[in-house]
Kinemage of the C-alpha trace (Angstrom):
@kinemage 1
@onewidth
@group {chain A} dominant
@subgroup {mainchain}
@vectorlist {calphas} color= white
{ca met a 1} P 116.303 98.420 98.965
{ca his a 2} L 116.639 98.745 98.447
{ca asp a 3} L 116.707 101.041 97.828
{ca glu a 4} L 116.585 99.834 97.520
{ca pro a 5} L 117.844 99.030 100.159
{ca ala a 6} L 117.154 99.687 100.230
{ca arg a 7} P 116.363 98.098 94.027
{ca his a 8} P 108.044 101.177 88.545
{ca leu a 9} P 103.166 102.480 81.846
{ca leu a 10} L 105.343 103.747 79.179
{ca pro a 11} L 104.914 101.363 76.313
{ca val a 12} L 107.542 98.792 77.368
{ca gly a 13} L 107.152 96.095 74.588
{ca asp a 14} L 110.436 96.646 72.973
{ca his a 15} L 112.009 95.787 76.225
{ca pro a 16} L 113.230 92.270 75.751
{ca asp a 17} L 112.429 90.896 79.145
{ca glu a 18} L 108.811 92.607 78.353
{ca arg a 19} L 108.572 90.836 75.339
{ca his a 20} L 109.158 87.217 77.247
{ca phe a 21} L 107.458 87.744 80.344
{ca ser a 22} L 104.164 89.132 79.476
{ca gly a 23} L 101.347 86.755 79.586
{ca leu a 24} L 103.397 84.148 81.023
{ca arg a 25} L 101.476 81.146 82.537
{ca arg a 26} L 102.699 77.959 84.378
{ca arg a 27} L 105.026 76.733 81.844
{ca gly a 28} L 106.605 79.866 80.372
{ca phe a 29} L 107.373 81.055 84.315
{ca leu a 30} L 109.427 78.019 84.528
{ca ala a 31} L 111.410 78.400 81.743
{ca ala a 32} L 111.793 82.062 81.646
{ca thr a 33} L 113.508 81.897 85.091
{ca gly a 34} L 115.506 78.945 84.556
{ca ala a 35} L 113.881 77.347 87.690
{ca ala a 36} L 112.837 74.163 85.608
{ca ser a 37} L 116.053 72.955 85.113
{ca leu a 38} L 117.023 73.509 88.642
{ca gly a 39} L 113.782 71.496 89.656
{ca ala a 40} L 112.586 74.788 91.644
{ca phe a 41} L 109.294 74.276 91.479
{ca ala a 42} L 108.941 71.075 93.098
{ca leu a 43} L 105.448 70.810 94.725
{ca thr a 44} L 107.072 68.703 97.386
{ca gly a 45} L 105.711 69.624 101.009
{ca cys a 46} L 103.700 72.514 100.270
{ca gly a 47} L 100.150 71.384 101.952
{ca gly a 48} L 97.080 71.755 100.666
{ca thr a 49} L 94.646 75.114 100.913
{ca asp a 50} L 91.805 75.681 103.157
{ca asp a 51} L 89.365 78.615 103.615
{ca thr a 52} L 90.894 80.789 106.266
{ca ala a 53} L 92.638 83.885 105.380
{ca gly a 54} L 96.085 83.362 104.250
{ca ala a 55} L 97.668 86.312 106.216
{ca gly a 56} L 98.248 87.719 109.557
{ca gly a 57} L 100.086 86.402 112.778
{ca gly a 58} L 97.498 84.627 114.704
{ca ala a 59} L 96.139 82.786 111.702
{ca gly a 60} L 95.914 79.390 113.633
{ca thr a 61} L 98.696 77.247 115.032
{ca pro a 62} L 101.761 77.082 113.409
{ca arg a 63} L 102.667 73.846 111.349
{ca arg a 64} L 106.032 72.632 110.581
{ca gly a 65} L 107.256 71.385 107.502
{ca gly a 66} L 106.964 72.267 103.795
{ca arg a 67} L 109.161 74.184 101.295
{ca leu a 68} L 108.002 77.970 100.878
{ca arg a 69} L 108.552 79.480 97.486
{ca ala a 70} L 108.736 83.719 97.440
{ca ala a 71} L 109.155 85.361 94.082
{ca phe a 72} L 111.101 88.563 94.210
{ca ala a 73} L 112.561 90.992 91.649
{ca gly a 74} L 116.194 90.410 91.118
{ca gly a 75} L 119.518 91.493 89.961
{ca gly a 76} L 120.332 89.255 87.312
{ca ala a 77} L 123.750 87.354 86.813
{ca ser a 78} L 125.487 89.919 89.227
{ca glu a 79} L 123.501 88.742 92.123
{ca thr a 80} L 125.601 87.745 95.086
{ca leu a 81} L 124.826 86.416 98.583
{ca asp a 82} L 127.585 88.685 100.084
{ca pro a 83} L 125.198 90.299 102.859
{ca his a 84} L 127.481 93.323 103.028
{ca leu a 85} L 126.534 94.072 99.203
{ca ala a 86} L 122.949 93.889 99.950
{ca asn a 87} L 120.797 96.239 97.698
{ca leu a 88} L 118.064 95.377 96.132
{ca phe a 89} L 114.933 93.721 98.303
{ca ala a 90} L 115.882 90.109 97.023
{ca asp a 91} L 119.138 90.641 98.333
{ca val a 92} L 117.783 91.785 101.464
{ca ala a 93} L 115.319 89.068 101.995
{ca arg a 94} L 117.951 86.375 101.110
{ca ala a 95} L 120.591 88.464 103.449
{ca lys a 96} L 117.896 88.303 106.504
{ca ala a 97} L 117.482 84.627 106.173
{ca leu a 98} L 120.894 83.670 106.475
{ca tyr a 99} L 122.621 86.381 108.394
{ca asp a 100} L 121.972 88.488 111.703
{ca lys a 101} L 122.144 91.935 112.633
{ca leu a 102} L 123.155 93.284 116.147
{ca ala a 103} L 119.939 95.221 115.818
{ca asp a 104} L 116.867 95.718 113.295
{ca tyr a 105} L 114.283 98.154 113.476
{ca gly a 106} L 111.004 97.159 114.682
{ca ala a 107} L 107.637 98.515 112.813
{ca asp a 108} L 108.135 101.978 114.124
{ca leu a 109} L 111.634 101.930 113.011
{ca ser a 110} L 113.025 101.931 116.644
{ca ala a 111} L 116.372 99.753 116.755
{ca gln a 112} L 115.574 96.157 118.589
{ca pro a 113} L 117.827 94.111 120.018
{ca arg a 114} L 119.017 91.259 118.047
{ca leu a 115} L 122.187 89.394 118.008
{ca ala a 116} L 122.964 92.513 120.703
{ca glu a 117} L 121.416 91.236 124.064
{ca lys a 118} L 121.624 94.694 125.304
{ca trp a 119} L 123.405 98.073 125.073
{ca glu a 120} L 124.719 100.539 127.432
{ca pro a 121} L 126.293 104.001 126.475
{ca asn a 122} L 128.716 105.988 129.011
{ca lys a 123} L 127.466 109.661 130.272
{ca thr a 124} L 128.952 111.240 127.228
{ca leu a 125} L 127.541 108.760 124.654
{ca asp a 126} L 130.697 108.350 122.900
{ca arg a 127} L 131.515 104.793 124.371
{ca trp a 128} L 128.870 101.923 124.144
{ca arg a 129} L 129.442 98.644 125.384
{ca ile a 130} L 127.618 96.020 123.641
{ca thr a 131} L 126.701 92.315 125.269
{ca leu a 132} L 126.002 89.725 122.617
{ca arg a 133} L 123.312 86.943 123.198
{ca arg a 134} L 124.514 83.307 123.042
{ca ala a 135} L 124.100 82.424 119.083
{ca thr a 136} L 126.099 79.825 116.695
{ca phe a 137} L 126.851 79.926 113.496
{ca his a 138} L 125.606 77.766 110.794
{ca asp a 139} L 129.057 75.536 111.530
{ca gly a 140} L 128.278 75.402 115.542
{ca arg a 141} L 131.061 78.300 116.075
{ca pro a 142} L 129.408 80.629 118.855
{ca val a 143} L 128.972 84.342 117.371
{ca thr a 144} L 131.795 86.175 119.090
{ca ala a 145} L 132.820 89.898 119.868
{ca lys a 146} L 135.897 89.507 117.265
{ca asp a 147} L 133.100 88.486 114.392
{ca val a 148} L 131.194 91.484 115.134
{ca leu a 149} L 134.472 93.804 114.556
{ca his a 150} L 135.902 91.784 111.832
{ca ser a 151} L 132.454 92.040 110.055
{ca tyr a 152} L 132.133 96.187 110.824
{ca arg a 153} L 135.744 96.632 109.960
{ca arg a 154} L 135.157 94.792 106.514
{ca ile a 155} L 132.169 97.020 105.769
{ca ala a 156} L 134.133 100.020 106.514
{ca asp a 157} L 137.063 99.270 103.926
{ca pro a 158} L 137.788 102.417 102.201
{ca arg a 159} L 138.589 100.249 99.180
{ca lys a 160} L 135.211 98.887 99.191
{ca ala a 161} L 131.548 100.568 98.545
{ca phe a 162} L 129.499 98.271 101.364
{ca arg a 163} L 126.277 99.615 101.710
{ca ala a 164} L 126.614 100.439 105.301
{ca lys a 165} L 129.857 101.985 105.323
{ca ala a 166} L 128.184 105.621 105.687
{ca ser a 167} L 126.306 104.442 108.675
{ca leu a 168} L 128.979 102.838 110.485
{ca glu a 169} L 131.391 106.012 109.919
{ca pro a 170} L 130.815 107.342 113.761
{ca ile a 171} L 132.548 103.950 115.122
{ca asp a 172} L 136.265 104.444 115.715
{ca leu a 173} L 136.762 100.899 114.471
{ca asp a 174} L 140.712 101.065 115.296
{ca ala a 175} L 140.016 102.092 118.820
{ca ser a 176} L 136.877 99.876 119.554
{ca arg a 177} L 137.573 96.735 121.291
{ca val a 178} L 136.722 93.374 122.094
{ca thr a 179} L 135.713 92.995 126.145
{ca gly a 180} L 135.124 89.299 126.449
{ca glu a 181} L 133.762 86.546 123.785
{ca arg a 182} L 130.297 88.152 124.160
{ca gly a 183} L 131.379 92.010 125.396
{ca ile a 184} L 132.658 94.726 122.764
{ca glu a 185} L 133.375 98.218 123.470
{ca phe a 186} L 132.513 100.544 120.740
{ca val a 187} L 134.574 103.972 120.828
{ca leu a 188} L 132.903 106.422 118.584
{ca lys a 189} L 134.562 109.471 116.979
{ca arg a 190} L 131.657 111.691 118.727
{ca pro a 191} L 128.583 111.591 120.856
{ca thr a 192} L 126.150 109.536 119.299
{ca ala a 193} L 122.575 109.355 120.822
{ca glu a 194} L 121.080 106.748 118.356
{ca phe a 195} L 123.901 104.579 118.387
{ca pro a 196} L 121.469 101.658 118.203
{ca asn a 197} L 119.940 102.519 114.736
{ca ile a 198} L 123.620 102.284 113.488
{ca leu a 199} L 123.707 98.766 114.884
{ca ala a 200} L 120.198 98.394 112.793
{ca ala a 201} L 121.683 99.848 109.588
{ca phe a 202} L 121.061 98.338 106.322
{ca gly a 203} L 123.482 95.692 105.562
{ca ala a 204} L 125.388 95.684 108.910
{ca tyr a 205} L 125.113 91.925 109.289
{ca ile a 206} L 127.521 89.628 111.065
{ca val a 207} L 130.217 87.350 109.269
{ca pro a 208} L 132.370 84.567 110.684
{ca glu a 209} L 135.616 86.491 111.293
{ca asp a 210} L 137.496 84.023 108.503
{ca ala a 211} L 134.471 84.177 106.374
{ca thr a 212} L 134.957 83.893 102.523
{ca gly a 213} L 133.149 82.458 99.602
{ca phe a 214} L 130.038 84.255 100.115
{ca asp a 215} L 128.183 82.829 97.038
{ca lys a 216} L 129.996 79.260 97.290
{ca lys a 217} L 128.819 78.114 101.017
{ca pro a 218} L 127.993 81.362 102.869
{ca ile a 219} L 127.710 80.740 106.548
{ca gly a 220} L 125.451 83.193 108.936
{ca ser a 221} L 124.138 82.876 111.992
{ca gly a 222} L 120.069 83.242 110.485
{ca pro a 223} L 117.189 80.963 110.205
{ca phe a 224} L 117.812 79.441 107.656
{ca arg a 225} L 121.436 77.283 106.199
{ca phe a 226} L 122.620 77.525 102.635
{ca val a 227} L 121.699 74.854 100.151
{ca ser a 228} L 122.234 76.117 96.654
{ca phe a 229} L 122.339 79.660 94.636
{ca ala a 230} L 121.962 80.134 91.151
{ca pro a 231} L 122.637 84.016 90.729
{ca gly a 232} L 119.544 85.547 88.892
{ca arg a 233} L 117.691 82.637 89.459
{ca ser a 234} L 117.522 81.155 92.541
{ca ala a 235} L 118.681 80.411 95.893
{ca val a 236} L 117.713 77.537 98.147
{ca phe a 237} L 117.837 77.464 101.992
{ca arg a 238} L 117.234 75.083 104.892
{ca arg a 239} L 115.960 75.199 108.401
{ca asn a 240} L 118.719 76.012 111.036
{ca glu a 241} L 117.455 73.775 114.145
{ca asp a 242} L 119.914 75.626 116.294
{ca tyr a 243} L 118.893 79.364 115.612
{ca trp a 244} L 119.062 81.423 118.646
{ca asp a 245} L 115.177 82.677 118.022
{ca gly a 246} L 113.838 79.471 117.734
{ca ala a 247} L 114.090 77.362 114.769
{ca pro a 248} L 111.319 78.420 111.487
{ca his a 249} L 108.434 76.397 110.825
{ca leu a 250} L 109.458 75.803 107.521
{ca asp a 251} L 111.557 72.800 106.052
{ca glu a 252} L 112.857 74.779 103.479
{ca leu a 253} L 112.673 78.240 101.534
{ca glu a 254} L 113.497 79.192 98.031
{ca phe a 255} L 113.888 82.447 96.739
{ca val a 256} L 113.196 82.532 92.826
{ca val a 257} L 113.754 85.591 90.629
{ca ala a 258} L 110.910 86.977 88.357
{ca asn a 259} L 111.764 90.282 87.120
{ca glu a 260} L 108.437 91.010 85.665
{ca glu a 261} L 105.054 91.844 88.187
{ca ser a 262} L 103.044 89.568 85.575
{ca ala a 263} L 105.310 86.412 86.060
{ca arg a 264} L 105.399 86.676 89.928
{ca val a 265} L 101.408 86.915 89.781
{ca asn a 266} L 101.081 83.895 87.520
{ca ala a 267} L 103.323 82.023 89.475
{ca leu a 268} L 101.637 82.712 92.468
{ca leu a 269} L 98.131 82.012 91.010
{ca gly a 270} L 99.325 78.750 89.278
{ca gly a 271} L 100.378 77.607 92.391
{ca gln a 272} L 104.648 77.810 91.560
{ca val a 273} L 104.931 80.452 94.407
{ca glu a 274} L 103.538 81.135 97.630
{ca tyr a 275} L 104.616 84.371 98.131
{ca ala a 276} L 104.617 87.333 95.399
{ca his a 277} L 106.944 90.409 96.468
{ca glu a 278} L 105.759 93.878 94.907
{ca leu a 279} L 102.523 93.744 93.129
{ca his a 280} L 101.037 96.407 91.316
{ca pro a 281} L 98.001 98.147 92.843
{ca thr a 282} L 96.104 97.534 89.802
{ca thr a 283} L 96.822 93.797 90.314
{ca ala a 284} L 95.901 93.967 93.929
{ca arg a 285} L 92.397 95.455 93.084
{ca ala a 286} L 91.520 92.904 90.700
{ca his a 287} L 92.136 89.957 93.345
{ca glu a 288} L 91.459 91.679 96.744
{ca gly a 289} L 88.575 89.831 98.124
{ca lys a 290} L 88.334 87.218 95.713
{ca gly a 291} L 89.662 84.264 97.519
{ca gln a 292} L 92.120 83.061 95.120
{ca ile a 293} L 94.965 85.068 96.797
{ca thr a 294} L 95.457 87.026 99.796
{ca ile a 295} L 96.741 90.487 99.546
{ca val a 296} L 98.733 92.214 102.276
{ca arg a 297} L 99.243 96.006 101.948
{ca leu a 298} L 102.490 97.267 103.742
{ca arg a 299} L 101.398 100.691 104.403
{ca gly a 300} L 103.896 103.747 103.579
{ca ser a 301} L 106.674 101.725 102.697
{ca asp a 302} L 108.095 103.262 100.279
{ca met a 303} L 108.914 107.044 99.460
{ca gln a 304} L 108.055 107.821 95.510
{ca gly a 305} L 109.892 110.071 93.532
{ca phe a 306} L 112.534 111.426 91.443
{ca ala a 307} L 116.041 111.964 92.315
{ca met a 308} L 117.873 115.398 90.355
{ca lys a 309} L 121.666 115.376 90.441
{ca thr a 310} L 122.615 118.298 92.008
{ca asp a 311} L 126.373 118.352 91.138
{ca arg a 312} L 125.690 118.884 87.353
{ca ala a 313} L 123.624 120.934 85.053
{ca pro a 314} L 120.880 121.660 84.609
{ca phe a 315} L 120.217 120.573 88.474
{ca asp a 316} L 123.556 122.280 89.730
{ca asp a 317} L 121.422 125.624 89.910
{ca lys a 318} L 118.812 125.337 93.056
{ca arg a 319} L 116.263 127.188 91.102
{ca val a 320} L 115.511 124.487 88.645
{ca arg a 321} L 115.614 121.925 91.228
{ca gln a 322} L 112.819 124.457 93.129
{ca ala a 323} L 110.941 124.482 89.576
{ca phe a 324} L 110.796 120.810 89.284
{ca phe a 325} L 109.432 120.811 92.677
{ca leu a 326} L 106.546 123.341 91.658
{ca ile a 327} L 106.031 121.387 88.308
{ca ala a 328} L 104.774 118.228 90.130
{ca asp a 329} L 101.013 117.493 90.664
{ca arg a 330} L 101.371 114.759 93.569
{ca lys a 331} L 98.121 113.900 93.285
{ca glu a 332} L 98.009 112.943 90.039
{ca leu a 333} L 100.995 111.403 90.160
{ca leu a 334} L 99.964 109.150 93.068
{ca asp a 335} L 96.431 108.414 91.535
{ca gly a 336} L 97.941 107.996 87.511
{ca ala a 337} L 101.061 105.764 88.887
{ca leu a 338} L 99.728 103.840 92.219
{ca ser a 339} L 95.855 103.895 91.886
{ca gly a 340} L 96.007 106.070 95.043
{ca ala a 341} L 97.358 103.327 96.777
{ca gly a 342} L 99.486 105.533 99.396
{ca val a 343} L 99.651 109.289 100.142
{ca ile a 344} L 100.994 112.385 98.338
{ca gly a 345} L 104.555 113.458 99.526
{ca asn a 346} L 106.186 116.778 100.225
{ca asp a 347} L 110.045 116.478 99.198
{ca leu a 348} L 111.186 114.994 102.342
{ca phe a 349} L 111.853 111.368 103.109
{ca gly a 350} L 110.060 109.055 106.201
{ca lys a 351} L 106.682 111.168 106.281
{ca gly a 352} L 105.066 109.946 109.707
{ca tyr a 353} L 108.413 109.106 110.955
{ca glu a 354} L 110.304 110.305 114.294
{ca tyr a 355} L 111.639 113.440 113.519
{ca tyr a 356} L 109.625 114.154 110.552
{ca ala a 357} L 109.439 117.771 109.415
{ca asn a 358} L 105.532 118.364 109.683
{ca ser a 359} L 105.595 121.889 109.974
{ca leu a 360} L 106.407 122.479 106.318
{ca pro a 361} L 103.632 123.641 103.980
{ca gln a 362} L 102.249 120.932 101.620
{ca arg a 363} L 103.859 122.030 98.317
{ca glu a 364} L 101.259 122.334 95.368
{ca gln a 365} L 101.386 122.624 91.763
{ca asn a 366} L 102.501 126.089 90.494
{ca leu a 367} L 103.380 126.273 87.125
{ca asp a 368} L 103.783 130.438 86.623
{ca arg a 369} L 105.867 130.030 89.666
{ca ala a 370} L 108.158 127.299 87.947
{ca arg a 371} L 108.112 129.034 84.800
{ca ala a 372} L 109.494 132.200 86.409
{ca leu a 373} L 112.316 130.114 88.259
{ca leu a 374} L 113.552 128.563 85.048
{ca lys a 375} L 113.667 131.794 83.387
{ca ala a 376} L 115.493 133.304 86.185
{ca ala a 377} L 118.007 130.362 85.487
{ca gly a 378} L 118.321 130.745 81.671
{ca ala a 379} L 116.638 127.448 81.503
{ca glu a 380} L 113.202 128.495 79.770
{ca lys a 381} L 113.524 125.894 76.652
{ca leu a 382} L 114.667 123.091 79.250
{ca lys a 383} L 115.182 119.807 77.643
{ca val a 384} L 116.213 116.693 80.284
{ca thr a 385} L 116.363 112.940 80.098
{ca leu a 386} L 114.591 110.992 82.959
{ca asp a 387} L 115.889 107.917 83.759
{ca thr a 388} L 113.494 105.356 84.215
{ca ser a 389} L 112.775 101.430 84.327
{ca ala a 390} L 110.160 98.977 84.970
{ca val a 391} L 112.109 97.589 87.795
{ca ala a 392} L 109.383 98.750 90.306
{ca ala a 393} L 105.816 99.519 90.723
{ca gly a 394} L 104.894 103.305 89.426
{ca phe a 395} L 108.126 103.762 88.024
{ca thr a 396} L 107.421 104.110 84.536
{ca glu a 397} L 103.658 105.536 84.530
{ca ser a 398} L 105.278 108.198 86.917
{ca ala a 399} L 107.809 109.119 84.461
{ca ser a 400} L 104.960 109.654 81.887
{ca ile a 401} L 102.650 111.955 83.912
{ca phe a 402} L 105.751 114.039 85.011
{ca arg a 403} L 106.664 114.345 81.238
{ca asp a 404} L 103.092 115.795 80.629
{ca gln a 405} L 103.389 117.869 84.014
{ca ala a 406} L 106.675 119.391 82.680
{ca ala a 407} L 105.536 120.321 79.035
{ca lys a 408} L 103.260 122.534 80.689
{ca ala a 409} L 105.830 124.366 81.995
{ca gly a 410} L 107.923 124.629 78.898
{ca val a 411} L 109.977 121.630 80.062
{ca thr a 412} L 110.571 118.717 77.209
{ca ile a 413} L 111.430 115.340 79.060
{ca asp a 414} L 112.852 112.789 77.229
{ca val a 415} L 111.865 109.324 79.021
{ca lys a 416} L 114.931 106.835 78.846
{ca met a 417} L 113.971 102.884 79.753
{ca gly a 418} L 116.500 101.376 81.550
{ca ser a 419} L 117.243 97.710 82.186
{ca lys a 420} L 115.841 96.254 85.167
{ca asp a 421} L 118.833 94.369 85.826
{ca ser a 422} L 121.403 97.206 86.324
{ca tyr a 423} L 119.323 100.020 86.578
{ca trp a 424} L 120.079 100.813 90.523
{ca ser a 425} L 123.505 100.632 89.782
{ca asp a 426} L 123.338 102.810 86.213
{ca ile a 427} L 121.396 105.687 87.823
{ca leu a 428} L 123.889 105.867 91.070
{ca asp a 429} L 126.516 108.017 89.087
{ca gly a 430} L 125.272 108.428 85.485
{ca gly a 431} L 122.342 110.808 83.966
{ca thr a 432} L 120.665 113.828 85.452
{ca leu a 433} L 117.317 112.762 86.886
{ca cys a 434} L 115.832 109.531 87.422
{ca ser a 435} L 113.045 107.559 89.224
{ca tyr a 436} L 114.081 106.698 92.849
{ca arg a 437} L 112.139 105.170 95.403
{ca ser a 438} L 113.451 104.259 98.979
{ca gly a 439} L 112.136 101.734 101.654
{ca ala a 440} L 111.623 102.188 105.168
{ca met a 441} L 114.444 103.382 107.353
{ca pro a 442} L 114.708 105.952 110.215
{ca ile a 443} L 115.108 109.453 108.578
{ca glu a 444} L 118.780 109.484 110.452
{ca ala a 445} L 119.696 106.376 108.615
{ca his a 446} L 118.067 107.854 105.298
{ca ile a 447} L 120.583 110.682 105.834
{ca ser a 448} L 123.748 108.896 106.571
{ca gln a 449} L 123.220 106.638 103.670
{ca arg a 450} L 121.949 109.164 101.045
{ca leu a 451} L 122.737 112.617 101.875
{ca leu a 452} L 126.285 112.997 103.520
{ca thr a 453} L 129.147 113.712 101.233
{ca asp a 454} L 130.880 110.097 101.728
{ca ser a 455} L 127.551 108.014 101.579
{ca thr a 456} L 127.418 105.242 99.354
{ca thr a 457} L 124.262 105.481 97.759
{ca asn a 458} L 124.036 109.441 97.358
{ca ala a 459} L 122.027 109.527 94.351
{ca thr a 460} L 121.284 112.961 94.344
{ca lys a 461} L 125.254 113.780 95.070
{ca trp a 462} L 124.371 116.287 97.985
{ca his a 463} L 127.588 117.006 99.177
{ca his a 464} L 127.870 119.785 101.749
{ca lys a 465} L 130.098 119.792 104.523
{ca asp a 466} L 128.053 122.205 106.714
{ca phe a 467} L 124.875 119.805 106.033
{ca asp a 468} L 127.261 117.013 107.157
{ca ala a 469} L 128.512 118.843 110.367
{ca leu a 470} L 124.645 119.581 111.001
{ca tyr a 471} L 124.095 115.726 110.777
{ca gln a 472} L 127.140 115.041 113.443
{ca arg a 473} L 125.502 117.873 115.640
{ca ala a 474} L 122.212 116.185 115.613
{ca gln a 475} L 123.699 112.630 116.285
{ca ser a 476} L 125.457 114.583 119.169
{ca thr a 477} L 123.038 115.915 120.814
{ca lys a 478} L 121.509 114.484 123.692
{ca asp a 479} L 118.508 116.097 124.410
{ca lys a 480} L 115.680 114.539 122.118
{ca ala a 481} L 114.163 118.207 121.349
{ca glu a 482} L 117.215 120.163 120.873
{ca arg a 483} L 118.209 116.881 118.344
{ca ala a 484} L 114.687 117.138 116.941
{ca ala a 485} L 115.278 120.891 116.142
{ca val a 486} L 118.597 120.049 114.399
{ca tyr a 487} L 117.058 117.640 112.073
{ca glu a 488} L 114.244 120.066 111.462
{ca arg a 489} L 116.710 122.823 110.244
{ca met a 490} L 118.217 119.917 107.735
{ca gln a 491} L 115.081 119.118 106.486
{ca arg a 492} L 113.998 123.029 105.838
{ca arg a 493} L 116.919 123.055 103.440
{ca leu a 494} L 116.404 119.954 101.861
{ca tyr a 495} L 112.852 121.211 101.394
{ca ser a 496} L 113.852 124.361 99.751
{ca glu a 497} L 116.808 123.015 97.805
{ca gly a 498} L 117.441 119.250 98.002
{ca gly a 499} L 117.773 116.693 95.329
{ca phe a 500} L 114.975 114.338 96.191
{ca leu a 501} L 111.422 115.488 94.433
{ca val a 502} L 109.098 113.060 96.483
{ca trp a 503} L 106.077 113.002 95.191
{ca gly a 504} L 104.428 110.029 97.287
{ca phe a 505} L 104.618 107.380 99.781
{ca ala a 506} L 103.320 103.944 98.388
{ca asp a 507} L 101.936 100.800 100.032
{ca arg a 508} L 104.223 97.651 99.482
{ca ile a 509} L 101.909 95.174 98.312
{ca leu a 510} L 102.551 91.453 98.612
{ca gly a 511} L 100.137 88.695 97.287
{ca thr a 512} L 100.147 85.293 99.048
{ca ala a 513} L 98.859 81.584 98.421
{ca arg a 514} L 95.818 81.097 100.688
{ca asn a 515} L 97.644 78.361 102.773
{ca leu a 516} L 100.325 80.725 104.010
{ca arg a 517} L 100.128 81.810 107.507
{ca gly a 518} L 102.209 84.489 109.697
{ca val a 519} L 102.750 87.015 107.316
{ca glu a 520} L 102.935 90.360 108.957
{ca ser a 521} L 100.987 92.914 107.724
{ca lys a 522} L 102.353 95.796 109.830
{ca ala a 523} L 105.937 95.631 108.772
{ca pro a 524} L 107.086 98.316 106.305
{ca ala a 525} L 109.736 97.090 103.855
{ca asn a 526} L 113.202 97.052 105.488
{ca ser a 527} L 111.926 96.694 109.057
{ca leu a 528} L 112.512 93.178 111.078
{ca asp a 529} L 109.202 91.579 110.293
{ca trp a 530} L 109.127 92.417 106.549
{ca ala a 531} L 109.966 89.297 104.624
{ca arg a 532} L 110.627 87.382 107.933
{ca phe a 533} L 110.268 83.933 106.441
{ca asp a 534} L 111.328 82.083 109.968
{ca lys a 535} L 108.067 83.268 111.431
{ca val a 536} L 105.613 81.751 108.589
{ca trp a 537} L 104.014 78.311 107.653
{ca leu a 538} L 102.140 76.759 105.476
{ca ala a 539} L 98.776 75.137 106.449
């Protein structure tokens, strides 16, 4: 999720997971994930296959029953079901099965009501009244305004680093109050025109007021109830018959951790899972239209790039960052790392989203100018380590390609392979340059989570109080055109001297069994209908 949020081929044969997982078939996959000992792949209730296409919301009449097994890359033994700590895509998929947010992002990344039935601002946009829909937690208790305020106050705990903390910052949680069992008045620190986006923020899940023991017996209001959880291996959930948005078609949902793409693909081909998250473009090409499995492409889901830490050498000099922008041949990176499955980037997040600064010229490779900038910065023979990992599609490939591009500008890049289990936490504060990606979210959410001084996932260490002030000004601007102008000003600065080198926007690629129906293909990663297993069924 994350990155991820929102969390991707140099030789990786020395990586222990790579040796263990490559070439796996059915028995090897079961043993490697530890699922065999859990009975994770019992074929009960999976149904047969037919000759119709697997994905698509309108593929026949929904059928009730069966267990769906979904394979994701995971986070190892440190995994948790605490929804406020959700960071990887596997975390988020599990969290949205167990919990709800007040709102979530639609396919166009606009905020859509979920547990919030409606929201209404006052004239000055600094107070918003929320009315909750009638919903119950898994233990039968109603979801109340007290639960909402408890959840948000937990996320905002200054002693913790919960994912949505920066997004909730505009709310004065001490002044906000319950107005009834299903009514809340949020008092804001300043006028906030796009407050519904805060309700939809990544990680802003609602938990019961007395919630504890998230990994033992988590209680949410989501479409599935908890059955079991083995961190780094498997999680099993069961249909919530009383779900406010309609009970799922499936009897059970199982999340299986398989960090290697080859393991996820082989499990799908061998019938051990029906859903495999994040396939490589070359895998998709090999199987698309062949009839054995269905390939689903979620267009433009992932920002792909490199994060330069702006608070330390050599990237504390903006001329070095500008040189790196000019070293990148974006088309070569897209073609070489992602087999062309996406579009080139322009060093800004959110291409095609609302407020994206389309007016900025597309940046092209310019090695002469890059060398001149490095010389001016006293970094002519620069040597730098690039942290990467096989944790996501395109990471190690792009690292290798960029290393060769940088050499042409006199820069020596040492590519360092990191652990898939700990990569996202390792690179957040350590190192100077790393492979990076992000799933879909509104541009203002990207700014609040990644680019403000107090953002908990500020991978570029972009700390500028005047930039923070511009964000607050944008949030307080009622007129949409004026607000867009502020966001453009912020993006112009990031384009000129920011820490994200964004070379592309990749398709998120899923693989599904031919008997799986209802998988939404117009749902960028992190949006409401992505990994929405309460709406799928087994034919």
